[in-house]
C-alpha positions as CSV (number, residue, x, y, z in Angstrom):
1,M,10.4,41.1,-10.3
2,R,8.0,39.0,-12.3
3,A,6.1,35.8,-11.6
4,L,4.4,33.5,-14.1
5,I,1.4,31.7,-12.6
6,S,-0.5,28.9,-14.3
7,V,-2.1,26.4,-12.0
8,S,-4.6,23.6,-12.1
9,D,-4.9,23.4,-8.3
10,K,-6.1,26.9,-7.5
11,N,-6.2,26.5,-3.7
12,G,-4.5,29.6,-2.2
13,V,-3.4,31.0,-5.5
14,V,-5.4,34.2,-5.3
15,E,-4.0,35.1,-1.9
16,F,-0.5,34.2,-3.1
17,A,-0.8,36.4,-6.1
18,Q,-2.3,39.3,-4.0
19,A,0.7,39.0,-1.6
20,L,3.2,39.1,-4.5
21,R,1.5,42.2,-6.0
22,S,1.6,43.9,-2.6
23,L,5.3,43.3,-2.6
24,G,5.7,44.9,-6.0
25,W,5.9,41.8,-8.2
26,E,4.3,41.7,-11.7
27,I,2.1,38.7,-12.4
28,I,1.9,37.0,-15.7
29,A,-0.8,34.4,-16.1
30,T,-2.5,32.0,-18.5
31,G,-6.1,31.0,-19.3
32,G,-8.2,30.0,-16.4
33,T,-5.7,31.3,-13.8
34,M,-5.6,34.7,-15.5
35,N,-9.4,34.9,-15.5
36,L,-9.7,33.9,-11.8
37,L,-7.1,36.4,-10.7
38,R,-8.7,39.2,-12.7
39,E,-12.1,38.4,-11.2
40,K,-10.5,38.8,-7.8
41,G,-9.1,42.2,-8.6
42,V,-5.5,41.1,-9.1
43,E,-3.6,43.0,-11.8
44,V,-2.4,40.4,-14.3
45,I,-0.4,40.4,-17.6
46,N,-1.8,38.0,-20.2
47,I,0.8,35.5,-21.4
48,S,0.0,36.5,-25.0
49,D,1.1,40.0,-24.3
50,V,4.5,38.7,-23.2
51,T,5.0,36.3,-26.1
52,G,3.3,38.4,-28.8
53,F,1.5,35.2,-29.9
54,P,-2.0,34.0,-29.1
55,E,-2.9,30.8,-27.2
56,I,-3.7,28.3,-29.9
57,C,-4.9,24.7,-30.4
58,D,-7.4,24.9,-27.5
59,G,-4.7,26.1,-25.1
60,R,-2.2,23.3,-26.0
61,V,0.3,26.0,-27.1
62,K,0.7,29.1,-25.0
63,T,3.9,29.1,-22.9
64,L,6.2,27.1,-25.3
65,H,7.9,30.3,-26.5
66,P,11.5,31.8,-26.3
67,K,10.1,34.9,-24.4
68,V,9.1,32.5,-21.7
69,H,11.9,30.0,-21.6
70,G,14.6,32.7,-22.4
71,G,13.3,34.7,-19.4
72,L,13.6,31.6,-17.2
73,L,16.8,30.0,-18.4
74,A,19.1,33.0,-19.0
75,R,21.9,33.2,-16.4
76,R,22.1,36.5,-14.7
77,D,25.9,36.2,-14.4
78,D,26.6,35.5,-18.0
79,E,27.1,38.6,-20.3
80,S,26.3,36.6,-23.4
81,H,23.0,35.5,-22.0
82,L,22.1,39.1,-20.9
83,K,23.0,40.4,-24.4
84,A,20.8,37.7,-26.0
85,L,17.8,38.7,-23.9
86,K,18.4,42.4,-24.7
87,D,18.8,41.8,-28.4
88,N,15.5,39.8,-28.5
89,A,13.5,42.1,-26.1
90,I,13.1,39.3,-23.6
91,E,12.6,40.1,-19.9
92,F,13.5,38.0,-16.9
93,I,10.9,35.8,-15.2
94,D,12.0,35.4,-11.6
95,M,9.3,32.9,-10.4
96,V,7.3,30.2,-11.9
97,C,4.2,29.0,-10.0
98,V,2.8,25.9,-11.9
99,N,1.1,22.7,-11.0
100,L,0.1,20.3,-13.7
101,Y,-3.0,19.0,-15.4
102,P,-4.8,16.4,-13.1
103,F,-3.6,13.3,-15.0
104,R,-3.8,11.0,-11.9
105,Q,-7.4,12.1,-11.1
106,T,-8.4,11.7,-14.7
107,I,-7.1,8.1,-15.2
108,A,-8.6,7.1,-11.8
109,K,-12.1,7.6,-13.2
110,P,-13.7,4.2,-14.0
111,D,-15.1,5.5,-17.4
112,V,-11.9,7.3,-18.5
113,T,-11.1,7.2,-22.3
114,M,-7.8,7.4,-23.9
115,E,-8.8,10.7,-25.4
116,D,-9.6,12.1,-21.9
117,A,-6.2,10.9,-20.6
118,I,-4.3,12.4,-23.5
119,E,-5.9,15.8,-23.1
120,N,-4.7,15.8,-19.5
121,I,-1.1,15.3,-20.3
122,D,0.6,18.7,-19.6
123,I,3.3,19.8,-21.9
124,G,4.0,23.5,-21.2
125,G,3.7,23.1,-17.4
126,P,6.6,20.5,-17.0
127,S,8.7,22.5,-19.5
128,M,8.4,25.7,-17.4
129,L,9.0,23.8,-14.1
130,R,12.1,22.2,-15.5
131,S,13.5,25.5,-17.0
132,A,12.9,27.3,-13.7
133,A,14.3,24.5,-11.6
134,K,17.4,24.3,-13.8
135,N,18.1,28.0,-13.1
136,Y,17.3,27.8,-9.4
137,K,20.2,30.2,-8.6
138,D,18.1,33.0,-9.9
139,V,14.5,31.6,-10.3
140,T,12.0,30.5,-7.7
141,V,10.0,27.5,-8.8
142,V,6.7,26.6,-7.0
143,C,4.6,23.5,-7.7
144,N,3.1,22.9,-4.3
145,P,0.5,25.4,-2.7
146,E,1.8,24.4,0.7
147,N,5.0,26.4,0.0
148,Y,3.1,29.7,-0.7
149,A,3.3,31.0,2.9
150,K,7.0,30.3,3.3
151,I,7.9,32.0,0.0
152,I,5.9,35.2,0.9
153,E,7.6,35.3,4.3
154,E,11.1,35.1,2.8
155,I,10.3,37.8,0.2
156,K,9.0,40.1,2.9
157,A,12.1,39.4,5.0
158,G,14.8,39.7,2.4
159,G,13.3,40.9,-0.9
160,N,13.5,37.4,-2.4
161,T,13.6,33.7,-1.5
162,T,16.9,32.4,-0.2
163,L,19.2,30.3,-2.3
164,E,18.7,27.4,0.0
165,T,14.9,27.5,-0.4
166,R,15.3,27.8,-4.2
167,L,17.5,24.7,-4.3
168,Q,14.9,22.8,-2.2
169,L,12.1,24.0,-4.5
170,S,14.1,23.0,-7.5
171,A,14.5,19.4,-6.2
172,E,10.7,19.3,-5.4
173,A,9.9,20.5,-8.9
174,Y,12.1,17.8,-10.6
175,T,10.5,15.2,-8.3
176,H,7.0,16.5,-9.3
177,T,7.8,16.2,-13.0
178,A,9.5,12.9,-12.7
179,Q,6.4,11.4,-10.9
180,Y,4.2,13.0,-13.5
181,D,6.1,11.6,-16.4
182,A,6.4,8.1,-14.8
183,M,2.6,8.1,-14.2
184,I,2.0,9.0,-17.9
185,A,4.6,6.5,-19.1
186,T,3.0,3.7,-17.0
187,Y,-0.5,4.5,-18.4
188,M,0.7,4.7,-22.0
189,R,2.8,1.6,-21.8
190,R,0.0,-0.4,-20.3
191,A,-2.3,0.8,-23.2
192,A,0.4,-0.2,-25.7
193,G,1.0,-3.6,-24.1
194,L,4.6,-2.9,-23.1
195,N,6.0,-4.3,-19.8
196,E,9.8,-4.3,-20.1
197,K,10.0,-1.3,-17.7
198,L,8.6,-0.9,-14.2
199,F,8.0,2.5,-12.6
200,L,7.1,2.6,-8.9
201,E,6.1,5.6,-6.8
202,F,6.1,5.5,-3.1
203,D,6.1,8.4,-0.5
204,L,8.0,8.3,2.8
205,K,5.5,7.5,5.5
206,Q,7.9,7.4,8.4
207,G,11.4,6.7,9.4
208,L,11.9,3.6,11.6
209,R,14.2,3.2,14.5
210,Y,16.0,0.3,12.7
211,G,15.3,-2.6,10.4
212,E,15.1,-6.3,11.2
213,N,18.1,-5.8,13.5
214,P,19.4,-2.8,15.3
215,H,22.4,-2.3,13.0
216,Q,20.1,-2.0,9.9
217,Q,18.6,1.3,8.9
218,A,15.0,1.3,7.6
219,K,12.2,3.5,6.4
220,F,8.5,2.8,5.6
221,Y,7.2,4.1,2.3
222,A,3.5,4.1,1.2
223,A,2.1,3.7,-2.3
224,T,0.5,6.8,-3.7
225,E,-2.8,4.9,-4.2
226,A,-4.4,3.6,-1.1
227,V,-5.6,0.0,-0.9
228,S,-7.6,-1.8,1.7
229,Y,-6.0,-4.1,4.3
230,S,-2.9,-1.9,4.3
231,L,-0.7,-0.6,7.1
232,A,0.2,2.3,4.8
233,S,-3.2,3.9,5.2
234,A,-4.0,2.6,8.7
235,K,-4.8,5.1,11.5
236,Q,-2.8,4.6,14.7
237,L,-5.0,5.3,17.7
238,G,-2.5,4.6,20.4
239,G,0.8,3.1,21.4
240,K,4.4,3.6,20.4
241,E,5.9,3.8,16.9
242,L,5.7,0.7,14.7
243,S,8.9,-1.1,14.0
244,Y,10.1,-2.8,10.8
245,N,9.2,-6.2,12.2
246,N,5.9,-4.9,13.5
247,I,5.0,-3.8,10.0
248,Q,6.0,-7.1,8.4
249,D,4.0,-9.1,11.0
250,A,1.0,-6.8,10.8
251,N,0.9,-7.1,7.0
252,A,0.9,-10.9,7.3
253,A,-2.0,-10.8,9.8
254,L,-4.0,-8.5,7.6
255,S,-3.5,-10.9,4.6
256,I,-5.1,-13.6,6.7
257,V,-8.0,-11.5,7.9
258,R,-8.8,-10.6,4.3
259,E,-9.8,-14.3,3.7
260,F,-12.8,-14.2,6.1
261,D,-16.3,-12.7,6.0
262,E,-17.6,-14.2,9.3
263,P,-16.2,-12.8,12.7
264,F,-12.6,-13.8,12.7
265,C,-9.5,-13.3,14.8
266,V,-5.8,-14.2,14.2
267,G,-2.9,-14.1,16.6
268,L,0.5,-13.9,14.7
269,K,4.2,-14.2,15.5
270,H,7.1,-14.0,13.1
271,M,4.7,-13.8,10.1
272,N,3.0,-17.0,10.9
273,P,-0.4,-17.5,12.6
274,C,-0.1,-19.0,16.1
275,G,-3.9,-19.1,16.6
276,A,-6.8,-18.3,14.4
277,A,-10.6,-18.8,14.8
278,I,-14.0,-17.9,13.6
279,G,-16.8,-17.3,16.0
280,K,-20.3,-15.9,16.4
281,D,-18.8,-12.5,17.4
282,V,-15.4,-11.0,18.0
283,V,-15.3,-12.1,21.7
284,E,-15.8,-15.8,20.7
285,A,-13.3,-15.5,17.8
286,W,-10.7,-13.9,20.1
287,T,-11.2,-16.5,22.9
288,K,-10.8,-19.5,20.5
289,A,-7.8,-18.0,18.8
290,Y,-6.1,-17.2,22.1
291,E,-6.8,-20.7,23.5
292,A,-5.3,-22.2,20.4
293,D,-1.8,-21.3,21.6
294,K,-1.6,-19.3,24.7
295,V,2.2,-19.5,24.8
296,S,3.1,-18.3,21.3
297,I,0.8,-15.3,21.2
298,F,2.8,-13.7,24.0
299,G,4.3,-10.5,22.4
300,G,2.3,-11.2,19.2
301,I,0.0,-9.3,17.0
302,V,-3.8,-9.7,16.9
303,A,-6.1,-8.7,14.0
304,V,-9.9,-9.0,13.9
305,N,-12.4,-8.2,11.2
306,R,-15.1,-6.7,13.5
307,E,-15.2,-3.7,15.9
308,V,-13.3,-4.4,19.1
309,T,-15.9,-4.1,21.9
310,K,-15.3,-3.3,25.5
311,E,-15.8,-7.0,26.4
312,A,-13.2,-8.1,23.8
313,A,-10.8,-5.4,25.0
314,E,-11.0,-6.5,28.6
315,L,-10.1,-10.1,27.5
316,M,-7.2,-8.9,25.4
317,K,-5.8,-6.4,27.9
318,P,-4.1,-8.8,30.4
319,I,-2.1,-10.4,27.5
320,F,1.1,-8.8,26.4
321,L,0.5,-7.9,22.8
322,E,2.4,-5.6,20.4
323,I,-0.5,-4.6,18.1
324,I,-4.3,-5.0,17.9
325,M,-5.8,-4.2,14.5
326,A,-9.5,-3.9,13.7
327,P,-11.8,-1.9,11.4
328,S,-12.9,0.1,14.4
329,F,-12.7,0.2,18.2
330,S,-15.6,1.2,20.4
331,A,-15.0,4.2,22.7
332,E,-15.1,2.0,25.7
333,A,-12.6,-0.5,24.2
334,L,-10.2,2.4,23.5
335,E,-10.5,3.5,27.1
336,V,-9.6,0.0,28.3
337,L,-6.8,-0.6,25.9
338,S,-5.2,2.9,26.0
339,A,-4.3,2.2,29.6
340,K,-1.4,0.1,28.1
341,K,0.8,2.9,26.9
342,N,3.0,0.8,24.5
343,L,0.2,-1.2,22.9
344,R,-0.3,-0.1,19.3
345,L,-3.9,0.2,18.2
346,L,-4.5,0.4,14.5
347,Q,-7.7,1.1,12.7
348,V,-7.5,-0.5,9.3
349,D,-9.7,-0.2,6.2
350,M,-11.0,-3.7,5.7
351,T,-13.3,-3.0,2.7
352,K,-13.4,-6.0,0.3
353,D,-12.6,-5.1,-3.3
354,D,-11.6,-6.9,-6.5
355,K,-8.6,-4.7,-7.3
356,V,-5.6,-6.5,-8.8
357,V,-2.8,-5.7,-6.4
358,N,0.9,-6.3,-7.2
359,Q,3.2,-7.8,-4.7
360,Y,6.9,-6.6,-4.9
361,V,9.8,-8.5,-3.4
362,S,13.3,-7.1,-3.7
363,V,16.2,-9.5,-4.4
364,N,19.9,-8.5,-4.7
365,G,20.1,-6.4,-7.8
366,G,16.5,-7.0,-8.8
367,M,12.8,-7.1,-8.1
368,L,10.2,-9.8,-8.3
369,V,6.6,-8.8,-9.1
370,Q,3.5,-11.0,-8.9
371,D,-0.2,-10.6,-8.4
372,L,-1.1,-10.7,-4.8
373,D,-2.6,-14.1,-4.0
374,K,-6.1,-12.9,-3.3
375,T,-8.0,-15.8,-4.9
376,T,-8.9,-18.8,-2.7
377,A,-11.0,-21.7,-3.9
378,T,-14.0,-22.6,-1.9
379,V,-13.8,-26.2,-0.7
380,T,-16.8,-28.2,-1.8
381,A,-17.9,-31.8,-1.5
382,D,-17.4,-32.5,-5.2
383,M,-13.7,-32.0,-4.7
384,C,-13.6,-35.2,-2.7
385,V,-11.3,-37.9,-4.2
386,T,-11.8,-40.6,-1.5
387,E,-14.5,-43.1,-0.7
388,Q,-15.2,-41.4,2.6
389,K,-17.2,-38.2,1.8
390,P,-17.0,-35.0,4.0
391,S,-19.7,-34.1,6.4
392,A,-21.1,-30.5,6.5
393,E,-19.1,-29.8,9.6
394,Q,-16.0,-31.1,8.0
395,I,-16.6,-28.9,4.9
396,T,-16.7,-25.8,7.2
397,D,-13.4,-26.8,8.9
398,L,-11.8,-27.7,5.6
399,N,-12.6,-24.3,4.2
400,F,-11.3,-22.6,7.4
401,G,-8.1,-24.6,7.4
402,W,-7.6,-24.0,3.6
403,R,-7.8,-20.2,4.1
404,V,-5.4,-20.2,7.0
405,V,-2.7,-22.6,5.6
406,K,-2.4,-20.4,2.6
407,H,-0.7,-17.8,4.8
408,V,1.7,-20.1,6.7
409,K,5.3,-20.4,5.5
410,S,5.9,-23.4,3.3
411,N,6.0,-26.3,3.9
412,A,2.8,-25.5,5.7
413,I,0.4,-27.8,7.7
414,V,-2.5,-26.5,9.8
415,V,-4.7,-28.7,12.0
416,V,-8.2,-27.5,12.7
417,K,-11.0,-28.4,15.0
418,D,-14.4,-26.6,15.3
419,G,-13.4,-23.4,13.5
420,H,-10.1,-22.8,15.1
421,T,-6.5,-23.8,14.7
422,V,-5.1,-26.4,17.1
423,G,-1.8,-27.0,15.5
424,V,0.5,-25.1,13.0
425,G,3.6,-26.4,11.3
426,A,5.5,-23.8,9.3
427,G,8.6,-23.4,7.3
428,Q,10.1,-26.9,7.5
429,M,12.3,-28.4,4.8
430,N,9.8,-31.3,4.4
431,R,6.1,-31.6,4.7
432,V,6.2,-34.5,7.2
433,G,8.3,-32.4,9.5
434,S,5.6,-29.6,9.4
435,A,2.8,-32.2,9.9
436,E,4.6,-33.7,13.0
437,I,4.9,-30.2,14.6
438,A,1.3,-29.3,14.0
439,L,-0.1,-32.7,15.0
440,K,2.0,-32.9,18.2
441,Q,0.9,-29.4,19.1
442,A,-2.8,-30.4,18.7
443,H,-2.4,-33.5,20.9
444,A,-0.5,-31.5,23.5
445,A,-3.5,-29.2,23.7
446,G,-5.9,-32.2,24.1
447,F,-7.2,-32.4,20.6
448,T,-6.9,-36.0,19.5
449,E,-10.0,-37.0,17.6
450,D,-11.9,-35.9,14.4
451,L,-9.3,-33.4,13.4
452,V,-9.0,-31.7,10.0
453,L,-5.7,-31.1,8.3
454,A,-4.8,-28.6,5.6
455,S,-1.7,-28.6,3.5
456,D,-0.6,-25.7,1.2
457,G,1.1,-28.1,-1.2
458,F,0.6,-31.6,-2.5
459,F,1.8,-34.8,-0.8
460,P,4.7,-36.4,-2.8
461,F,4.3,-39.6,-0.7
462,D,1.7,-41.1,1.5
463,D,3.7,-40.6,4.7
464,T,1.9,-37.4,5.7
465,V,-1.5,-39.2,5.4
466,T,-0.2,-42.1,7.5
467,M,1.0,-39.8,10.3
468,A,-2.3,-37.8,10.1
469,A,-4.3,-41.0,10.7
470,E,-2.2,-41.9,13.8
471,Y,-3.0,-38.5,15.3
472,G,-6.8,-38.6,14.8
473,V,-7.2,-36.7,11.5
474,K,-10.5,-37.5,9.7
475,A,-10.4,-35.0,6.8
476,I,-7.6,-33.5,4.7
477,V,-7.5,-30.7,2.2
478,Q,-4.6,-30.3,-0.2
479,P,-4.1,-29.0,-3.7
480,G,-3.2,-32.2,-5.4
481,G,-0.9,-32.3,-8.4
482,S,1.7,-34.9,-7.5
483,V,2.5,-37.7,-9.8
484,R,1.9,-39.9,-6.8
485,D,-1.5,-38.5,-5.7
486,E,-3.0,-41.9,-6.0
487,D,-0.7,-43.2,-3.2
488,S,-2.1,-40.6,-0.8
489,V,-5.7,-41.3,-1.9
490,K,-5.2,-45.0,-1.5
491,K,-3.8,-44.5,2.0
492,A,-6.6,-42.2,3.0
493,N,-9.2,-44.8,1.8
494,E,-7.3,-47.4,3.8
495,K,-7.4,-45.2,7.0
496,G,-11.0,-44.0,6.5
497,I,-10.0,-40.4,5.9
498,T,-11.8,-37.9,3.7
499,M,-9.6,-36.1,1.3
500,V,-10.4,-33.2,-1.0
501,M,-8.1,-31.7,-3.7
502,T,-8.7,-28.1,-4.6
503,G,-6.5,-27.9,-7.7
504,M,-4.9,-24.7,-6.4
505,R,-1.5,-24.4,-4.7
506,H,-0.7,-21.7,-2.1
507,F,3.1,-21.8,-1.4
508,K,4.3,-18.9,0.8
509,H,8.1,-18.9,0.8
């Protein structure tokens, strides 16, 4: 029995080769792998001794030879194949152990050049993997060092790997080469300015009990490249498994948290914030967010952008919550919150970065792709379009409201007072309906004067401004852009309301 070994990832390969030799296998190897094995005392056959041809072109050509691929692809149950091998002095190769040049690691380097990327495109490796995988009935193909131990155990037990294992390894090899080729294609297409194809790569993170509803099956897949503010790379510190709806809601909460640098807390239900606040610390932020809507937060999700302290944990513990997310939890906070067996505690990387992240939304038979809406204009006094100019305090609340309303389902209206939400109107078919919900909620909570209102889209008529004035709103932020903007500005001037227009819309359908 003969094995051909040529690996970039050399973890465990010496021990694997030693085990194969002890079981009577011959080892063929190339380049760096051959040198390493010989240094460790493993008897190895040089690939050039098999092919009768030297490695050339700086190692670009070494295994692309009939004596390699004939030995891999020949069917052991086909007399014509066996005769062809005999006539051409080709011996069987019964195992290929190959992993590929580190293309992903190379292109991840910030200073990578096209020349570096090209040199790390493996040609011979994928060819051998595909040949061995095609002939899995007789050939074992190995591309993952994690499989070494299982393979050795099976050979010890039965003289060779089982057919079932070889089929699984074949599927794994084809997956490996497919991912590798897709990664190269994506890189080269980007360099060539082509975009009519989209290749996505995600790995199964976990199976879910069900989807949005119990009759729907669901799974959670993670992108191969980790990003910040992501559930896919979060560390669960306690509680039961996440559900499909948990993941959707938690993702929405993290998108809001991303907006803030100062201590911030958001409570969220059904992908809309029910309470959000900034504070001098996590305790104040939580307290203000909770008091914004004590009813809706029941059974909701909470996310903060500071470590959860023992004091904050003790305030959160009495409330029924599904998830608490934070960049960290103190040991004392974990002790407090872990007493609630089902409460999910998630430690999330909240490192700010400037990476361009795509957002994918599936539709029946297709996929929508857009840049994640990470840019938010800072509200400044020079954006004011009314006679009444904003105070410093109003600018703070206008900025706060503008960052929150961006993440509320359109048509979206958020009413703010002193750095926390006091009313949220989401997902209505008209903007006046959303405004009425938010303003009535604010009044019901006792907030009736000097309110700030934020709208994710422009006002097509002046009716929202009229209603806002009746409910005590003194400052409004909206994107502007309606052909009837002047009607709203005129109404704001008439009512003594400050209005700023950011020039940037944030619809969230």
